[in-house]
N, C-alpha and C positions, 0 to 999 in steps of 0.2 A: 900573327897570333891566334890561335882557336879558341881559347876561353874567353865565353862569352856571357851575358845576365841570365842564361837558362842554366847555366853550370852550378849558380847558387840553389836549386832546387834538387831535393831527392827524386831525379825522375829518370837517371841515367839507364839504358840499356846494354850497353858495351861498354867497354875500358876506354872508350874515346870522349873527346870534349862533345858536347850536345850540337855543337856546328858538323859534325861528320855524323852519315848515318851508318846505321849497320852493314851496308851493302857498296859497292862501288859502282854499282851499274848507273850508268848514265840517266837511265829514266825512272828513275826514285823522285817521286812527286807526293807532297802532303797537300789536300784542297777540302776547302768548304764550296759548297753548291747549294742555293737557293731559289725557290720559286713562288712566286703571290699571284692570286688572282681575287677579281672581284665577284666572283660567282655567276656575273650575267653575261660574263666571256667576252664582255667588251674590252678589257684590258688584263694582259697579262704580262708579267714580268718575270725574268729568271735572270741571276747572278753568281756568281764566284769569285774566288781567291784562291791560289795555288802558288809554293813554293817549290822551287827545283833545286835541292842543296849541290847534287851535282854538277849542273849546268850554271850554278852562280846566276840564276835568275828568280824573280818573283813577278807573278803578272795577277790581273783583275779584269772583270769585263762585267757589262750589264746591260741585259737589252728589253725593251719593252715593246711586245708588239700590241696595236690599236688598229681595226679594221685590216687593210692590206698593207699596212706601214710595219716595218722591223727598224725601231731604231737602234742601234750599238754602241756603246764606246766602250775603249780598250787601255789600260795603264801596263806599262810594263818598266822595268827598272833592273839594276842588279842587286844582287840578294847581299844584303850587309848581315851584320852580326844579328841570328836569330834571336828573339825575345818574344816576350808576351804582348810587344805593341805591334800588330797585325796590321801591316797597309802598305800599299803601294801606289803613288800619285794620288789622285783624290779619292781612290777608296779605301775603307779601311772597315775593320770588323772588332767590337769592342764583346768579349766574352762577360756579359753581366752577372749571370749565374750560370754555370757551366751546366750542360744537358738542359737547359731550360730558359733562358732569356738571352738573345744576341743581338746587339745593334749593330746594323747595317750602312754604313753612310758611305754615298756618291756624291762627289762635286766635280761637276761638269755642267758647261753653258745649255748643252742641249740635252742633258739627262741628269736631273739629280733626283734624291732622296736623301731622308733621315729615318729610318724605319726600326722598330722593337719588335723582333721575333718571341714569341712566347709557345710553348708548346701545350699542346692539350692532354698529351699521351707520353710514358715513357718511352725512352728510344727504342728502336727495333735492331738487334744485331745480325748483320745477313751472314750468310755463309759465305766463306772465303771466295773470291774470286781467281781463278786462275786458267790461264788460257798457255797453253805450249804451241809452237808453230809446228808445221810439219817438219821442219827442221830441229826438231826438238829443243827449241829455243825459249826463254820464258817471254811471253809476251805481256802477259799480266799475272800478277800475282799481289792481289790487295785485299786489305780488310775495310770495312765498310758498317758505317750504320746509319738508319734515316729515321724521321721523325715527323710528325704531322702537328702542326700549330696554326697561330691566326698572326696577322700583323697589324701595328698601329703605326700611325707617324702622316710624315708627307710625302708628296711625289710631285716632281713637275717634268715633262715633257715637251719640248719644243714650245717652250713657253704658256703650258696649259699645265694649270695646279691641281690635285687631285688628293683628297682629305681621306688617309688609308684608315678605315673603320674598321675595328678587330670584330665587330658584329657581321660585317660584311665580306671582309677580305680575310682569306683562307691561304693555305699552301702547304709545302714539305720543303724538308732539307734534310742533305746527307753530308757525312763526312766521310772521307776515303785518303787511303795512306798507302803506299807499296810501289810495285811496278807495274806502270803502264805506258804505250807512246805516247812520248814528251818531245817538244823542242823539235829541230828538223830531223828529218827520216834517218835511220841506220842507212847503211849502204845494203843495197837489195840481193847482191852477190847471187847465188843459186834462186832465193825466192822469186827474181824475176822470170826463172824460166818454169817455175813451178809457185805459181801464186794461189791465195785462198779462192776456195770455191763460194765462199759465201759465210754470213754474218747474221743469226736470228736473235732478236732479244725482246722481250718484254718485262716492263717495270712499273709495278702499281704500289705506291704507296698512297693510302687512302684513308681517310677520316670517318667518323661516325659520330652519333653523340654518345654509346657508349663502349666503343672500342675502336682501335685501328687494324687495319688490314695491310699485310705488305706480301707482294706474290712478286718472284725475280725469278725467270725462267731464260735460260739461254741455251739454245740448239746448234748442233753440227748441221752442214747443208742434207747429210740422209736424215735429221730427225732426233739423233742420239742427245740426250738432254746432258749438258755439262753443269748446270745449276738449275736444280729445282728447291726452292724456298718460296714456302707459304704458310703465313703464321699471321695468327690473330692474337693482338698487345689488347686485355683491358685497362682500366683506368689504374688499377690495383696492383699492376704489375702483372699480372698471370699471363701468361704467354701458352698458346694452342697452337700445334703444327695441323695442317690442312692438309694433309695428304700430297697426293701426286695430281695437281691440276689438268683436267681436260680442256683445252682451249678452243674458242669458236671465234676466230675474227672474222670482221668483215671489211673490206674495204673499199673506197671510191673506184666506180668503173674506171680503169683505163690509167691506175696509178698501184703506189705501195702505201697511199696513205689511209690509214684506219678509219674508219667510223664508230664501229662499237667492238665490245670484247664481249665474251660469256665465259666464264669459268665455271666448271664441275669441281665442288670442293667436298673433301671429308673433315666431318669431325672429329676429333679423337674418339667419340664412341661410335663411330660407324656411320654417322646420317650424314645425308646429303645436305649442302651448304652451296646454293647460287650466288655467284656473283657477278654483275654486270656493269659496266662503263661505259658510256657514251664520249666519243672525243670531240669536244670542243676547239676553242679556238688553239694554235698552236704556234711555238717557236720552234724554227730550224737551226738546231745549236751548230751544224757545219757552215752556217750565215753568221758572219762575225761574231761568233761567240768563240772561236777558236777550238772546237772540237774537231775529230777526225773529218777530214775530206775538206774543211774552210782553207781557200786557197790563196788566203789575205793574210790569214795570221792563225800560229798553232799555238796552244800552252806550250809554256818552257820556251819557246823561241826568242834568240836573244837579237833583239830590236834596238838596242842602245841604251843608254843611261836616259831616265827621266821621259822615256817615250809614252805616247797617248795619241789616239785617233778617234773618230768619230764618224760613222757611216749611217745613212737612213735607206733600207730597201725597199723595192715596191714587188712584194710575192707575188704579184701578177705579172712581171717580166719574165719573160720565157727563159733567159738565160739563169735567170735565179729558180725559178719553179724547176726547172731539170736540176738544179744543184740539189734542191731540197730531197729529189728519190734517193739520193747516196750518200746521207748521215742519218744521225738518230732524232728524231723529230719528238719534242714532249707538248702534251697536248694537256689541256684542262680538262680533267676527268671529272665528271657527274656518276655517281656510283649508286648501286643497289646491292645491299648483301642481306639475303633474307626480306625482313620487313623493313629494314632500316634504311636511310636514304644519306647520302654522303657526297663529300668533295675530295681532291687530291691531283695527283699525277699520275697520266695514262702515257707512258713513253714507250717508244718502239720504233726498233730497227729491223727491216728485211732488206738484206743487201744480197744478191747475187743469187745460188741454189738453195731452195727450200721446198724437200720432198714434200713433207706433209701437207703444205699452203698449195703445192702444185706448180711454184716458179722454179723453171727449168734452169734460168740461166739470169743473168746480170742486167739482162734486157726484157725478160719478164714481166707483165703486170696483170693487174686483177681483171677479167673480162667485163 
């Protein structure tokens, strides 16, 4: 039986029950992502939940970085009838007020929290994310929105309790759905002989007192920009486009881990606007979080029913540190835009060749 609880609501997009999505692509996904930081850089939390209707899987993760330790817990299960009750294992989301308040709960002996997200600015709808491989196959075709806000509630990590005060704890969230690589990899076929030369990505959702800024930039190895999204959203909902950002990144010597980024933006009236962000504590998304390159677990991967796992990673371990370089890295971002100071997410990935940076291949690092 395909009819489920969601079919009671007038939200259909195709002549199918809501249990079926509008494509048979195995890589269809629908995911929520959250991050939270205490501004001093001492504690950084990243969490998310996704459903994969064409794989019959739902899963979630939460990870907390403290010092050089990254604690991660994961949950996965068979996807049952889709409904407004969004949970898997000890992880659940409650939409208290759409686009404004979300409750996020994780229950595990090693990592638990009961947190309320509250937005400080309206959502920023991102440009569509589309990537075709060299074989003309759709690798990504997704819609996303992001938002800046604050957190309140409680957090416990390995026996240490934290009070999460919204005057101190800030963060960003995003929602995305569509097609992206999930679950076990597709057969490589021709791609094994003609692999990608690289991937370059910069994602900056940042909040200030009077406005939020979103910058999303994706480039091919030769520097051709396939996503150029730079907007400023004011509290009254006004949205300004900020032109074609010129990016100036600095890295830790001998790595591709960023330290700062400076962007030259342009306001709608043609005036220059400078944005700077400093990279603080980071979470490696391919270390226990299930994002691309994680050798232990990937989003949408079938792990059996009622599966859960907990791991603690030492980021000074050479084997773990080597893995970090080949995935997306989320940093706490302390930012300045004009005279305004703010906080948010500084997310970056530089994999393989990127001509504008001077990285010639997968082994290249900053001098």
